[in-house]
C-alpha positions in Angstrom: 21.1 72.4 9.8 23.2 72.3 12.9 26.5 70.7 14.1 29.0 70.9 16.9 32.7 71.0 16.7 34.2 67.8 18.0 36.1 69.8 20.6 35.3 73.2 22.3 37.6 76.0 21.1 38.2 79.7 21.5 39.6 81.9 18.8 39.6 79.5 15.9 39.5 80.1 12.1 37.0 78.6 9.7 37.1 78.1 5.9 34.4 76.8 3.7 35.3 75.0 0.4 32.6 73.5 -1.6 30.5 71.5 0.9 33.2 71.1 3.5 33.8 73.3 6.6 37.4 73.3 7.9 37.9 74.4 11.5 41.5 75.4 12.0 43.5 75.8 15.3 42.1 77.7 18.2 42.8 77.3 21.9 41.3 75.2 24.7 41.3 78.4 26.9 41.0 82.1 26.3 44.2 84.3 26.5 46.7 82.4 24.3 46.7 79.4 26.7 46.6 75.8 25.6 46.7 76.5 21.8 45.6 73.6 19.6 47.2 72.3 16.4 43.8 70.8 15.5 42.1 70.7 12.1 38.6 69.3 11.8 36.6 68.9 8.6 32.8 68.9 8.8 30.6 67.9 5.9 27.6 70.0 5.0 24.4 68.2 4.2 22.3 70.1 1.7 18.7 69.5 0.8 17.0 69.9 -2.6 14.7 73.0 -3.0 12.0 70.7 -4.5 
């Protein structure tokens, strides 16, 4: 399993609820510059253990 965030970020937060990954905030540059009010939701794809 692999994925990339739709935009590059520095210092963001991530929360997982059920099979959804929520990537919250962050900045386009390090050092509290160009902070983002962005929220992305990524869907996990799971495979059966069969």
